[in-house]
N, C-alpha and C positions, 0 to 999 in steps of 0.2 A: 424348381426346387432351389437352385443356386441363388436366384433373386430373393427368395424367402429367407435364406440363411444370411445373405448380405443385409437385408432389411432388419433382421433381428440383431445382427452384430452392430449395425449403425445405431439402432435404437438404444442398445445397452451401453454404447461408448459415451463417456461423459464429455460431451463437446463443450468448449468454453462458451460462456455467455457472449452474445454478439457485442455488447457494450464493452466487454473486457478486450475483445480483439481490436476495437477501435481505440481504446485507451487503457493499456496496462497500467499498473499502479503508478509508476514513475511519471508517465505521460499525463495521467489523470491529475496527480498532485500539481505538476507544473502548469497544466492547462488552467486549473483553478486559480493559480497565482499569476496568470497571464505571462508565463515564462516559456522559453524554448524547452522542448522536451529533453529530459534526462532520465536515465534508468535508475533503478533502486540503488545500485552500487555507486553510481556517480553522485546521487543525493547523499548517501551515507558518507562519502568522501568529501562532502562540502560543496557539491555543485559547482566545481571549477571556480571556487572562491566566492560564489554568490550567497552562500549560507554560513552562518556561524553556529557552533555547537553551544547550546544554552543549558543542556541537562544531559547527563549520562547515567543510566541505571542498569543494573544487572538483568532486570526483567520488566516487562510491561506493567505488572502490578505495582511496582515500586515508583512509577512516575508520580511526581508531585504536580497534580492536576491544577492546583491553585496558581502555579507559576506559568501555566501555558497561556499563550495569546492566540487570538484568531489568526489562522493561517500557518501556525507552526507545523513543521513537517516531523512526523514520527517515523524514524528509520529503524527497522528491525534487522539487525546484523547484516546489512548489505543486500538482503534478498527481497525485502518488501518495504513499502512505505505507505503511510496514511497521512491524512491532514486533520488538524484540530479545527473544527468550525462549529459555531453556534453551540458551544458547550458539549460537543460530541465528536466522535471520530468517524471519518469517511475514508473509504479506500475502494480499490477495484481489484477483484479476484476472479479467477476463471469460474469458480463455483457460483458466485452471486452477482457478478458484474459490478457496476458502480453503485455505491450507496453507503448506507450506514455500515460501519465495520462490524463484521460478525465474529468477534473475538471468541476463541475457544482455547481455554487453558491446555497447554501441551501441543497445540497445533504448531507444526514446524514453521509456518509463515510467521508466527508471532513469538516463537521461543528465542531465548538467548538475550544478549545485550541489546539495549535500546538507546538511541540518541534522539534528542529533540533538537531540531535545527530551525533557525529563524532566518528568513530572507534579510539580507543586509540593507536593502533599500526598497 
């Protein structure tokens, strides 16, 4: 009976996608740029001088997409990052793993101020 209860509890627990465990958002973005791994807060703060801020907006919907370039980093208030590539956004989340960004208005991953950062070289 205990094993059955443990099995049910494990089945109901939302385990992170294995690809997310391998590459959380910051590591995923850095890996795509062939850079050493940084976390979301470090990227928000400029990646130890490796990135420059090219756009700041109060929310994701306000981004000026026409100004984005391939490989730009989209930083969401220091807790999440995505990358702009091939005219779309990619990220890595516990729910979906690595892939096309699954933006949901009001989702705390994407809420709040947004910075667009560009690698300096």
